[in-house]
MMTF fields as JSON, N, C-alpha, C and O atoms, coordinates in Angstrom:
{
  "mmtfVersion": "1.0.0",
  "mmtfProducer": "UNKNOWN",
  "numBonds": 519,
  "numAtoms": 520,
  "numGroups": 130,
  "numChains": 1,
  "numModels": 1,
  "chainsPerModel": [1],
  "groupsPerChain": [130],
  "chainIdList": ["A"],
  "bondAtomList": [4, 2, 8, 6, 12, 10, 16, 14, 20, 18, 24, 22, 28, 26, 32, 30, 36, 34, 40, 38, 44, 42, 48, 46, 52, 50, 56, 54, 60, 58, 64, 62, 68, 66, 72, 70, 76, 74, 80, 78, 84, 82, 88, 86, 92, 90, 96, 94, 100, 98, 104, 102, 108, 106, 112, 110, 116, 114, 120, 118, 124, 122, 128, 126, 132, 130, 136, 134, 140, 138, 144, 142, 148, 146, 152, 150, 156, 154, 160, 158, 164, 162, 168, 166, 172, 170, 176, 174, 180, 178, 184, 182, 188, 186, 192, 190, 196, 194, 200, 198, 204, 202, 208, 206, 212, 210, 216, 214, 220, 218, 224, 222, 228, 226, 232, 230, 236, 234, 240, 238, 244, 242, 248, 246, 252, 250, 256, 254, 260, 258, 264, 262, 268, 266, 272, 270, 276, 274, 280, 278, 284, 282, 288, 286, 292, 290, 296, 294, 300, 298, 304, 302, 308, 306, 312, 310, 316, 314, 320, 318, 324, 322, 328, 326, 332, 330, 336, 334, 340, 338, 344, 342, 348, 346, 352, 350, 356, 354, 360, 358, 364, 362, 368, 366, 372, 370, 376, 374, 380, 378, 384, 382, 388, 386, 392, 390, 396, 394, 400, 398, 404, 402, 408, 406, 412, 410, 416, 414, 420, 418, 424, 422, 428, 426, 432, 430, 436, 434, 440, 438, 444, 442, 448, 446, 452, 450, 456, 454, 460, 458, 464, 462, 468, 466, 472, 470, 476, 474, 480, 478, 484, 482, 488, 486, 492, 490, 496, 494, 500, 498, 504, 502, 508, 506, 512, 510, 516, 514],
  "bondOrderList": [1, 1, 1, 1, 1, 1, 1, 1, 1, 1, 1, 1, 1, 1, 1, 1, 1, 1, 1, 1, 1, 1, 1, 1, 1, 1, 1, 1, 1, 1, 1, 1, 1, 1, 1, 1, 1, 1, 1, 1, 1, 1, 1, 1, 1, 1, 1, 1, 1, 1, 1, 1, 1, 1, 1, 1, 1, 1, 1, 1, 1, 1, 1, 1, 1, 1, 1, 1, 1, 1, 1, 1, 1, 1, 1, 1, 1, 1, 1, 1, 1, 1, 1, 1, 1, 1, 1, 1, 1, 1, 1, 1, 1, 1, 1, 1, 1, 1, 1, 1, 1, 1, 1, 1, 1, 1, 1, 1, 1, 1, 1, 1, 1, 1, 1, 1, 1, 1, 1, 1, 1, 1, 1, 1, 1, 1, 1, 1, 1],
  "groupList": [{"groupName": "MET", "atomNameList": ["N", "CA", "C", "O"], "elementList": ["N", "C", "C", "O"], "formalChargeList": [0, 0, 0, 0], "bondAtomList": [1, 0, 2, 1, 3, 2], "bondOrderList": [1, 1, 2], "singleLetterCode": "M", "chemCompType": "L-PEPTIDE LINKING"}, {"groupName": "ALA", "atomNameList": ["N", "CA", "C", "O"], "elementList": ["N", "C", "C", "O"], "formalChargeList": [0, 0, 0, 0], "bondAtomList": [1, 0, 2, 1, 3, 2], "bondOrderList": [1, 1, 2], "singleLetterCode": "A", "chemCompType": "L-PEPTIDE LINKING"}, {"groupName": "VAL", "atomNameList": ["N", "CA", "C", "O"], "elementList": ["N", "C", "C", "O"], "formalChargeList": [0, 0, 0, 0], "bondAtomList": [1, 0, 2, 1, 3, 2], "bondOrderList": [1, 1, 2], "singleLetterCode": "V", "chemCompType": "L-PEPTIDE LINKING"}, {"groupName": "GLU", "atomNameList": ["N", "CA", "C", "O"], "elementList": ["N", "C", "C", "O"], "formalChargeList": [0, 0, 0, 0], "bondAtomList": [1, 0, 2, 1, 3, 2], "bondOrderList": [1, 1, 2], "singleLetterCode": "E", "chemCompType": "L-PEPTIDE LINKING"}, {"groupName": "GLN", "atomNameList": ["N", "CA", "C", "O"], "elementList": ["N", "C", "C", "O"], "formalChargeList": [0, 0, 0, 0], "bondAtomList": [1, 0, 2, 1, 3, 2], "bondOrderList": [1, 1, 2], "singleLetterCode": "Q", "chemCompType": "L-PEPTIDE LINKING"}, {"groupName": "GLY", "atomNameList": ["N", "CA", "C", "O"], "elementList": ["N", "C", "C", "O"], "formalChargeList": [0, 0, 0, 0], "bondAtomList": [1, 0, 2, 1, 3, 2], "bondOrderList": [1, 1, 2], "singleLetterCode": "G", "chemCompType": "PEPTIDE LINKING"}, {"groupName": "TYR", "atomNameList": ["N", "CA", "C", "O"], "elementList": ["N", "C", "C", "O"], "formalChargeList": [0, 0, 0, 0], "bondAtomList": [1, 0, 2, 1, 3, 2], "bondOrderList": [1, 1, 2], "singleLetterCode": "Y", "chemCompType": "L-PEPTIDE LINKING"}, {"groupName": "ILE", "atomNameList": ["N", "CA", "C", "O"], "elementList": ["N", "C", "C", "O"], "formalChargeList": [0, 0, 0, 0], "bondAtomList": [1, 0, 2, 1, 3, 2], "bondOrderList": [1, 1, 2], "singleLetterCode": "I", "chemCompType": "L-PEPTIDE LINKING"}, {"groupName": "LEU", "atomNameList": ["N", "CA", "C", "O"], "elementList": ["N", "C", "C", "O"], "formalChargeList": [0, 0, 0, 0], "bondAtomList": [1, 0, 2, 1, 3, 2], "bondOrderList": [1, 1, 2], "singleLetterCode": "L", "chemCompType": "L-PEPTIDE LINKING"}, {"groupName": "ARG", "atomNameList": ["N", "CA", "C", "O"], "elementList": ["N", "C", "C", "O"], "formalChargeList": [0, 0, 0, 0], "bondAtomList": [1, 0, 2, 1, 3, 2], "bondOrderList": [1, 1, 2], "singleLetterCode": "R", "chemCompType": "L-PEPTIDE LINKING"}, {"groupName": "SER", "atomNameList": ["N", "CA", "C", "O"], "elementList": ["N", "C", "C", "O"], "formalChargeList": [0, 0, 0, 0], "bondAtomList": [1, 0, 2, 1, 3, 2], "bondOrderList": [1, 1, 2], "singleLetterCode": "S", "chemCompType": "L-PEPTIDE LINKING"}, {"groupName": "TRP", "atomNameList": ["N", "CA", "C", "O"], "elementList": ["N", "C", "C", "O"], "formalChargeList": [0, 0, 0, 0], "bondAtomList": [1, 0, 2, 1, 3, 2], "bondOrderList": [1, 1, 2], "singleLetterCode": "W", "chemCompType": "L-PEPTIDE LINKING"}, {"groupName": "PRO", "atomNameList": ["N", "CA", "C", "O"], "elementList": ["N", "C", "C", "O"], "formalChargeList": [0, 0, 0, 0], "bondAtomList": [1, 0, 2, 1, 3, 2], "bondOrderList": [1, 1, 2], "singleLetterCode": "P", "chemCompType": "L-PEPTIDE LINKING"}, {"groupName": "ASP", "atomNameList": ["N", "CA", "C", "O"], "elementList": ["N", "C", "C", "O"], "formalChargeList": [0, 0, 0, 0], "bondAtomList": [1, 0, 2, 1, 3, 2], "bondOrderList": [1, 1, 2], "singleLetterCode": "D", "chemCompType": "L-PEPTIDE LINKING"}, {"groupName": "LYS", "atomNameList": ["N", "CA", "C", "O"], "elementList": ["N", "C", "C", "O"], "formalChargeList": [0, 0, 0, 0], "bondAtomList": [1, 0, 2, 1, 3, 2], "bondOrderList": [1, 1, 2], "singleLetterCode": "K", "chemCompType": "L-PEPTIDE LINKING"}, {"groupName": "PHE", "atomNameList": ["N", "CA", "C", "O"], "elementList": ["N", "C", "C", "O"], "formalChargeList": [0, 0, 0, 0], "bondAtomList": [1, 0, 2, 1, 3, 2], "bondOrderList": [1, 1, 2], "singleLetterCode": "F", "chemCompType": "L-PEPTIDE LINKING"}, {"groupName": "THR", "atomNameList": ["N", "CA", "C", "O"], "elementList": ["N", "C", "C", "O"], "formalChargeList": [0, 0, 0, 0], "bondAtomList": [1, 0, 2, 1, 3, 2], "bondOrderList": [1, 1, 2], "singleLetterCode": "T", "chemCompType": "L-PEPTIDE LINKING"}, {"groupName": "CYS", "atomNameList": ["N", "CA", "C", "O"], "elementList": ["N", "C", "C", "O"], "formalChargeList": [0, 0, 0, 0], "bondAtomList": [1, 0, 2, 1, 3, 2], "bondOrderList": [1, 1, 2], "singleLetterCode": "C", "chemCompType": "L-PEPTIDE LINKING"}, {"groupName": "ASN", "atomNameList": ["N", "CA", "C", "O"], "elementList": ["N", "C", "C", "O"], "formalChargeList": [0, 0, 0, 0], "bondAtomList": [1, 0, 2, 1, 3, 2], "bondOrderList": [1, 1, 2], "singleLetterCode": "N", "chemCompType": "L-PEPTIDE LINKING"}],
  "groupTypeList": [0, 1, 2, 3, 1, 4, 5, 1, 6, 7, 8, 9, 10, 11, 12, 1, 5, 3, 13, 8, 10, 1, 14, 4, 15, 9, 15, 2, 14, 8, 10, 10, 5, 16, 2, 2, 1, 17, 1, 1, 1, 16, 13, 7, 12, 2, 5, 2, 8, 4, 18, 14, 12, 16, 16, 5, 9, 1, 1, 3, 2, 17, 2, 8, 5, 12, 16, 14, 2, 3, 1, 13, 5, 1, 7, 16, 1, 5, 5, 8, 7, 5, 16, 10, 1, 13, 5, 4, 1, 13, 3, 14, 16, 1, 5, 16, 13, 16, 16, 3, 15, 7, 17, 5, 9, 1, 8, 3, 1, 1, 1, 1, 16, 5, 13, 7, 7, 3, 1, 2, 2, 18, 17, 2, 10, 12, 1, 9, 1, 1],
  "groupIdList": [1, 2, 3, 4, 5, 6, 7, 8, 9, 10, 11, 12, 13, 14, 15, 16, 17, 18, 19, 20, 21, 22, 23, 24, 25, 26, 27, 28, 29, 30, 31, 32, 33, 34, 35, 36, 37, 38, 39, 40, 41, 42, 43, 44, 45, 46, 47, 48, 49, 50, 51, 52, 53, 54, 55, 56, 57, 58, 59, 60, 61, 62, 63, 64, 65, 66, 67, 68, 69, 70, 71, 72, 73, 74, 75, 76, 77, 78, 79, 80, 81, 82, 83, 84, 85, 86, 87, 88, 89, 90, 91, 92, 93, 94, 95, 96, 97, 98, 99, 100, 101, 102, 103, 104, 105, 106, 107, 108, 109, 110, 111, 112, 113, 114, 115, 116, 117, 118, 119, 120, 121, 122, 123, 124, 125, 126, 127, 128, 129, 130],
  "secStructList": [7, 7, 7, 7, 7, 7, 1, 7, 7, 3, 3, 3, 3, 3, 3, 5, 1, 1, 7, 7, 6, 6, 7, 6, 6, 1, 3, 3, 3, 3, 3, 6, 6, 3, 3, 3, 3, 7, 7, 1, 6, 6, 7, 7, 7, 7, 3, 3, 3, 7, 1, 7, 7, 7, 6, 6, 1, 3, 3, 3, 3, 3, 3, 3, 3, 3, 3, 3, 3, 3, 5, 1, 1, 7, 5, 7, 6, 6, 7, 3, 3, 3, 3, 7, 6, 6, 1, 1, 3, 3, 3, 7, 7, 6, 6, 6, 1, 6, 6, 1, 3, 3, 7, 3, 3, 3, 1, 1, 7, 5, 7, 1, 6, 6, 7, 3, 3, 3, 3, 3, 3, 3, 7, 1, 1, 7, 3, 3, 7, 7],
  "xCoordList": [-2.241, -1.163, -1.758, -2.787, -1.116, -1.605, -1.315, -0.245, -2.279, -2.093, -2.633, -3.64, -1.962, -2.456, -3.542, -3.36, -4.671, -5.814, -5.695, -5.116, -6.239, -6.325, -7.626, -8.635, -7.612, -8.828, -8.487, -7.365, -9.458, -9.278, -8.336, -8.491, -7.364, -6.443, -5.778, -5.803, -5.191, -4.397, -2.992, -2.769, -2.046, -0.639, 0.077, -0.067, 0.838, 1.51, 2.98, 3.354, 3.806, 5.239, 5.728, 5.344, 6.586, 7.266, 8.728, 9.031, 9.635, 11.004, 11.029, 10.303, 11.854, 12.02, 12.88, 13.98, 12.387, 13.114, 14.117, 14.845, 14.156, 15.089, 15.201, 14.47, 16.09, 16.227, 15.005, 14.813, 14.19, 12.973, 13.1, 12.096, 14.332, 14.538, 14.063, 13.867, 13.875, 13.375, 11.934, 11.468, 11.218, 9.884, 8.77, 7.666, 9.037, 8.007, 6.77, 6.885, 5.6, 4.285, 3.987, 3.155, 4.678, 4.386, 3.811, 3.992, 3.118, 2.561, 3.665, 4.621, 3.519, 4.438, 3.646, 2.432, 4.362, 3.728, 4.522, 5.671, 3.901, 4.577, 5.454, 5.1, 6.607, 7.524, 8.31, 9.222, 7.969, 8.678, 8.782, 9.85, 7.686, 7.659, 8.217, 8.301, 8.599, 9.096, 8.221, 7.361, 8.449, 7.78, 8.816, 9.934, 8.397, 9.22, 8.333, 7.108, 8.943, 8.184, 7.383, 7.859, 6.175, 5.407, 6.185, 6.717, 6.245, 7.055, 6.266, 6.842, 4.94, 4.073, 2.691, 2.272, 1.995, 0.641, -0.324, -1.395, 0.04, -0.801, -0.463, -1.107, 0.528, 0.865, -0.299, -1.101, -0.382, -1.408, -0.74, -0.013, -0.972, -0.33, -0.85, -2.013, 0.038, -0.36, -0.612, -1.229, -0.131, -0.348, 0.584, 1.244, 0.617, 1.441, 2.529, 2.237, 3.771, 4.922, 4.894, 4.706, 5.083, 5.018, 6.385, 6.502, 7.415, 8.746, 9.754, 9.358, 11.041, 12.102, 13.128, 14.294, 12.711, 13.646, 14.64, 14.349, 15.808, 16.767, 16.512, 15.69, 17.196, 17.001, 17.097, 18.046, 16.089, 16.078, 15.476, 15.15, 15.318, 14.735, 13.216, 12.653, 12.557, 11.101, 10.463, 10.748, 9.607, 8.845, 7.451, 6.713, 7.088, 5.762, 4.822, 5.081, 3.737, 2.851, 1.419, 0.887, 0.793, -0.631, -1.403, -1.372, -2.09, -2.85, -4.272, -4.856, -4.817, -6.192, -6.312, -5.902, -6.873, -7.136, -6.54, -6.067, -6.558, -6.043, -4.518, -3.874, -3.954, -2.503, -2.137, -2.98, -0.889, -0.349, 0.093, 0.532, -0.019, 0.501, 1.205, 0.865, 2.189, 2.891, 2.263, 2.148, 1.857, 1.154, 2.109, 3.264, 1.594, 2.342, 1.881, 2.134, 1.217, 0.685, -0.574, -0.841, -1.334, -2.572, -3.562, -3.77, -4.166, -5.205, -6.337, -6.103, -7.547, -8.73, -9.103, -9.024, -9.508, -10.025, -11.239, -12.153, -11.248, -12.326, -12.074, -12.863, -10.968, -10.648, -10.198, -9.618, -10.474, -10.034, -8.554, -8.102, -7.793, -6.349, -5.854, -6.496, -4.712, -3.976, -2.521, -2.129, -1.721, -0.296, 0.021, -0.656, 1.053, 1.624, 2.778, 2.99, 3.52, 4.639, 5.804, 6.705, 5.808, 6.887, 6.381, 7.102, 5.14, 4.596, 3.902, 3.281, 3.99, 3.272, 1.776, 1.375, 0.96, -0.489, -0.859, -0.375, -1.723, -2.156, -3.679, -4.26, -4.326, -5.789, -6.219, -5.677, -7.192, -7.703, -9.113, -9.894, -9.419, -10.743, -11.423, -10.976, -12.506, -13.269, -13.745, -14.229, -13.607, -14.015, -12.937, -13.054, -11.901, -10.799, -9.522, -8.887, -9.141, -7.912, -8.211, -7.96, -8.742, -9.299, -8.271, -8.65, -6.984, -5.958, -5.26, -4.328, -5.708, -5.096, -6.05, -7.249, -5.508, -6.294, -6.587, -5.721, -7.819, -8.221, -7.971, -8.479, -7.187, -6.798, -7.163, -6.754, -7.922, -8.283, -8.9, -9.244, -9.029, -9.631, -8.833, -8.503, -8.531, -7.827, -8.781, -9.925, -8.327, -9.148, -8.882, -9.614, -7.822, -7.51, -6.834, -6.38, -6.766, -6.207, -4.688, -4.091, -4.084, -2.655, -2.53, -3.255, -1.623, -1.43, -0.317, -0.339, 0.659, 1.822, 2.471, 2.204, 3.322, 4.107, 4.912, 5.528, 4.897, 5.655, 4.858, 5.309, 3.665, 2.819, 2.447, 2.158, 2.453, 2.015, 0.598, 0.352, -0.328, -1.731, -2.264, -1.65, -3.409, -4.072, -5.03, -5.713, -5.069, -5.96, -6.426, -5.886, -7.435, -7.866, -7.623, -8.095, -6.881, -6.569, -7.221, -7.463, -7.501, -7.985, -7.265, -7.715, -6.147, -5.382, -5.676, -5.017, -6.666, -7.082, -7.757, -7.525, -8.588, -9.299, -9.42, -10.512, -8.283, -8.335, -9.13, -9.15, -9.776, -10.581, -10.032, -9.476, -10.188, -9.801, -10.7, -11.857, -10.172, -10.923, -11.837, -11.854, -12.576, -13.454, -14.761, -15.605],
  "yCoordList": [7.706, 6.814, 5.573, 5.069, 5.082, 3.926, 2.636, 2.465, 1.746, 0.41, -0.595, -0.346, -1.733, -2.758, -3.536, -3.986, -3.693, -4.387, -5.89, -6.338, -6.647, -8.084, -8.383, -7.716, -9.362, -9.699, -10.445, -10.918, -10.548, -11.272, -10.513, -9.309, -11.22, -10.621, -11.721, -12.889, -11.35, -12.271, -11.711, -10.598, -12.492, -12.119, -13.118, -14.326, -12.64, -13.499, -13.137, -11.994, -14.099, -13.874, -14.117, -15.095, -13.207, -13.339, -12.948, -12.264, -13.359, -12.854, -11.367, -10.926, -10.622, -9.206, -9.098, -9.648, -8.397, -8.228, -7.094, -6.866, -6.379, -5.272, -5.045, -5.658, -4.189, -3.859, -3.05, -1.914, -3.642, -2.996, -2.613, -2.364, -2.566, -2.328, -0.947, -0.736, -0.009, 1.324, 1.537, 2.675, 0.444, 0.561, -0.061, -0.271, -0.355, -0.951, -0.047, 1.175, -0.658, -0.009, 0.8, 1.708, 0.459, 1.065, 0.007, -1.19, 0.455, -0.455, -1.052, -0.369, -2.349, -3.064, -3.719, -3.899, -4.077, -4.719, -5.953, -6.122, -6.811, -8.003, -7.649, -6.796, -8.318, -8.143, -9.432, -9.719, -10.206, -11.453, -12.4, -12.954, -12.59, -13.522, -12.981, -13.71, -11.717, -11.066, -9.839, -9.489, -9.192, -7.918, -6.802, -6.962, -5.664, -4.458, -3.295, -3.413, -2.194, -1.009, -0.468, -0.478, 0.002, 0.699, 1.957, 2.65, 2.243, 3.356, 4.353, 5.263, 4.179, 5.107, 5.059, 4.023, 6.171, 6.224, 5.316, 4.992, 4.903, 4.023, 2.542, 1.692, 2.216, 0.812, 0.111, 0.742, -1.21, -2.017, -2.724, -3.696, -2.257, -2.875, -4.288, -4.6, -5.127, -6.455, -6.434, -7.351, -5.382, -5.264, -4.249, -3.466, -4.287, -3.367, -4.177, -5.162, -3.766, -4.453, -4.345, -3.257, -5.483, -5.521, -5.575, -5.254, -5.978, -6.096, -5.272, -4.426, -5.504, -4.702, -5.617, -5.628, -6.384, -7.34, -6.695, -5.68, -7.303, -6.934, -7.841, -8.755, -7.601, -8.347, -9.861, -10.349, -10.591, -12.045, -12.601, -13.787, -11.788, -12.234, -12.219, -11.603, -12.893, -12.976, -11.626, -11.031, -11.165, -9.936, -10.332, -10.981, -9.95, -10.235, -9.117, -7.946, -9.47, -8.487, -8.701, -9.806, -7.643, -7.682, -7.418, -6.307, -8.427, -8.343, -7.854, -7.14, -8.245, -7.922, -7.808, -8.709, -6.702, -6.559, -5.316, -4.432, -5.24, -4.061, -4.043, -5.08, -2.865, -2.706, -1.257, -0.363, -1.047, 0.308, 0.68, -0.184, 1.955, 2.465, 3.791, 4.522, 4.088, 5.363, 6.345, 6.053, 7.5, 8.499, 9.307, 9.536, 9.737, 10.592, 12.045, 12.848, 12.368, 13.716, 13.599, 12.557, 14.655, 14.644, 13.632, 13.554, 12.861, 11.889, 12.063, 12.174, 12.087, 12.228, 10.886, 9.863, 10.869, 9.63, 9.197, 9.99, 7.959, 7.442, 7.612, 7.149, 8.281, 8.516, 7.259, 6.353, 7.219, 6.109, 6.289, 7.404, 5.189, 5.286, 4.309, 3.301, 4.634, 3.8, 4.204, 4.89, 3.788, 4.099, 5.45, 5.898, 6.077, 7.273, 6.805, 5.601, 7.727, 7.381, 6.728, 6.19, 6.762, 6.115, 5.039, 4.627, 4.588, 3.499, 3.924, 3.093, 5.193, 5.651, 5.714, 5.772, 5.704, 5.802, 7.222, 8.198, 7.312, 8.588, 8.563, 7.571, 9.639, 9.688, 9.806, 10.618, 8.996, 8.972, 9.556, 9.403, 10.226, 10.811, 10.111, 10.207, 9.406, 8.714, 9.731, 10.805, 9.389, 10.268, 11.245, 11.867, 11.392, 12.305, 11.528, 11.748, 10.632, 9.847, 8.564, 7.462, 8.714, 7.582, 6.587, 5.484, 6.93, 5.983, 5.319, 4.538, 5.627, 5.108, 4.132, 4.123, 3.308, 2.253, 2.555, 3.019, 2.284, 2.376, 1.013, 0.001, 0.99, -0.273, -0.328, -1.257, 0.644, 0.6, 1.886, 2.783, 1.944, 3.095, 3.408, 2.517, 4.688, 5.134, 5.069, 5.512, 4.531, 4.465, 5.625, 5.846, 6.363, 7.569, 8.559, 8.187, 9.802, 10.859, 10.899, 10.534, 11.355, 11.669, 13.162, 13.727, 13.8, 15.238, 15.576, 16.638, 14.677, 15.008, 13.759, 12.64, 13.969, 12.892, 12.182, 12.82, 10.85, 10.062, 9.608, 8.735, 10.186, 9.723, 8.259, 7.853, 7.482, 6.088, 6.05, 6.435, 5.577, 5.506, 4.098, 3.272, 3.84, 2.555, 2.635, 3.641, 1.563, 1.478, 0.036, -0.885, -0.13, -1.458, -1.5, -0.635, -2.512, -2.627, -3.856, -4.856, -3.759, -4.874, -4.811, -4.149, -5.504, -5.537, -6.807, -7.082, -7.585, -8.779, -8.366, -8.973, -7.339, -6.881, -5.352, -4.813, -4.657, -3.183, -2.67, -3.298, -1.54, -0.938, 0.43, 1.126, 0.812, 2.158, 3.164, 2.869, 4.351, 5.4, 6.116, 7.345, 5.357, 5.921, 6.403, 6.902],
  "zCoordList": [17.064, 16.687, 16.041, 16.49, 14.992, 14.259, 15.017, 15.601, 14.993, 15.55, 14.557, 13.892, 14.456, 13.565, 14.273, 15.404, 13.607, 14.185, 13.965, 12.976, 14.879, 14.714, 13.981, 14.211, 13.115, 12.381, 11.119, 10.944, 10.242, 8.993, 8.075, 7.869, 7.528, 6.583, 5.775, 6.163, 4.661, 3.858, 3.81, 3.334, 4.309, 4.307, 3.406, 3.592, 2.444, 1.476, 1.42, 1.681, 1.084, 1.001, -0.427, -1.068, -0.917, -2.201, -1.982, -1.004, -2.858, -2.769, -3.14, -4.031, -2.461, -2.794, -4.046, -4.095, -5.052, -6.304, -6.264, -7.229, -5.142, -4.934, -3.434, -2.656, -3.033, -1.616, -1.175, -1.608, -0.32, 0.174, 1.646, 2.314, 2.151, 3.581, 4.04, 5.237, 3.119, 3.473, 3.001, 2.943, 2.661, 2.066, 2.916, 2.413, 4.181, 5.038, 5.068, 5.163, 4.987, 5.008, 3.747, 3.762, 2.651, 1.359, 0.424, 0.645, -0.621, -1.614, -2.47, -2.839, -2.786, -3.664, -4.784, -4.685, -5.863, -7.015, -7.404, -6.994, -8.196, -8.698, -9.894, -10.708, -9.989, -11.107, -11.295, -10.52, -12.311, -12.632, -11.443, -11.183, -10.723, -9.603, -8.304, -7.316, -8.29, -7.079, -6.809, -7.618, -5.664, -5.415, -5.389, -4.898, -5.941, -5.974, -5.551, -5.545, -5.203, -4.794, -5.972, -7.107, -5.705, -6.731, -7.104, -6.238, -8.411, -8.893, -9.734, -10.331, -9.779, -10.514, -9.879, -9.363, -9.919, -9.353, -10.109, -9.596, -11.318, -12.131, -11.948, -12.561, -11.121, -10.854, -10.167, -9.479, -10.362, -9.698, -8.519, -8.723, -7.295, -6.131, -5.858, -6.111, -5.336, -4.882, -3.373, -2.832, -2.693, -1.255, -0.627, -1.31, 0.706, 1.501, 2.197, 2.876, 2.032, 2.619, 4.138, 4.684, 4.825, 6.277, 6.955, 8.138, 6.22, 6.819, 6.022, 5.22, 6.229, 5.599, 4.92, 5.316, 3.901, 3.296, 2.331, 1.699, 2.236, 1.202, -0.007, 0.069, -1.096, -2.337, -2.102, -1.489, -2.606, -2.505, -1.232, -1.179, -0.209, 1.066, 0.968, 0.063, 1.895, 1.894, 2.235, 3.275, 1.346, 1.562, 2.025, 1.284, 3.231, 3.776, 3.338, 3.615, 2.66, 2.056, 2.523, 2.418, 3.039, 3.38, 2.097, 1.568, 1.599, 0.363, 0.63, -0.185, 1.771, 2.125, 3.629, 4.361, 4.094, 5.514, 6.126, 5.412, 7.452, 8.147, 8.143, 8.299, 7.965, 7.945, 8.219, 8.151, 8.523, 8.58, 7.165, 6.405, 6.812, 5.55, 5.803, 6.732, 4.965, 5.058, 4.088, 2.898, 4.578, 3.763, 2.89, 3.248, 1.729, 0.814, 0.916, 0.018, 1.996, 2.213, 3.047, 3.645, 3.085, 3.864, 3.299, 2.088, 4.196, 3.841, 4.836, 6.039, 4.343, 5.17, 5.775, 5.095, 7.038, 7.635, 6.822, 6.593, 6.394, 5.555, 4.071, 3.248, 3.719, 2.311, 1.589, 2.188, 0.29, -0.557, -0.863, -1.127, -0.829, -1.039, -2.097, -2.394, -2.646, -3.579, -3.479, -2.535, -4.436, -4.385, -5.017, -5.943, -4.501, -5.125, -6.007, -6.154, -6.591, -7.466, -6.735, -7.379, -5.39, -4.647, -3.68, -2.772, -3.88, -3.076, -1.799, -1.135, -1.437, -0.251, -0.562, -1.724, 0.49, 0.311, -0.092, 0.482, -1.087, -1.64, -1.719, -2.159, -1.299, -1.377, -2.834, -3.584, -3.232, -4.605, -4.645, -3.706, -5.751, -5.947, -7.106, -8.248, -6.81, -7.853, -8.884, -8.527, -10.168, -11.241, -11.667, -12.723, -10.875, -11.203, -11.493, -12.525, -10.608, -10.762, -11.55, -11.064, -12.755, -13.503, -14.023, -14.416, -14.041, -14.485, -13.302, -13.489, -12.085, -10.869, -10.181, -10.461, -9.276, -8.642, -7.177, -6.435, -6.782, -5.377, -4.761, -5.244, -3.694, -3.068, -1.594, -0.897, -1.102, 0.304, 0.797, 0.026, 2.111, 2.781, 4.04, 4.823, 4.22, 5.421, 6.616, 6.518, 7.72, 8.927, 9.865, 10.83, 9.567, 10.329, 9.399, 8.317, 9.808, 8.971, 9.059, 10.071, 7.963, 7.937, 7.706, 6.888, 8.414, 8.273, 7.288, 6.665, 7.144, 6.324, 5.741, 6.179, 4.752, 4.154, 5.238, 6.092, 5.19, 6.157, 7.355, 8.097, 7.569, 8.679, 8.458, 7.333, 9.514, 9.459, 10.019, 11.162, 9.189, 9.607, 9.412, 8.736, 10.01, 9.841, 8.663, 8.467, 7.886, 6.731, 6.574, 7.186, 5.744, 5.319, 3.817, 3.08, 3.368, 1.935, 1.322, 1.998, 0.028, -0.77, -2.102, -3.037, -2.176, -3.429, -4.216, -5.218, -3.768, -4.49, -5.791, -6.837, -5.725, -6.929, -6.911, -6.729, -7.103, -7.089, -8.285, -9.344, -8.11, -9.164, -9.521, -8.671, -10.779, -11.188, -10.504, -10.203, -10.257, -9.585, -10.584, -10.648, -11.345, -12.382, -11.822, -12.566]
}
């Protein structure tokens, strides 16, 4: 079972640019000074949503550090992760997913879509999976 670890992290708040009440623990991106759900595997995430805000409410986002993420399928413990087309965490393969961004590492395995796992994210300076 996933647990959020205590430790160094950066948590930032932005207004929600859309209803994010069903997007907790998914990757979000910046859009005109607000955050919205990532909608493509090639999006550059700003972090992982920590709460369930509706449009205009404060969206708490983990930009750097340990967090829970919702998986988009099987993920290997220790695997590199980034966003899928719907903001869930997706395992990335360096050298293969070259148009997508690596934003963290899974700390435990996910068996199926919707699993909540622990990860460490770094959306301060994401890199392409080149």
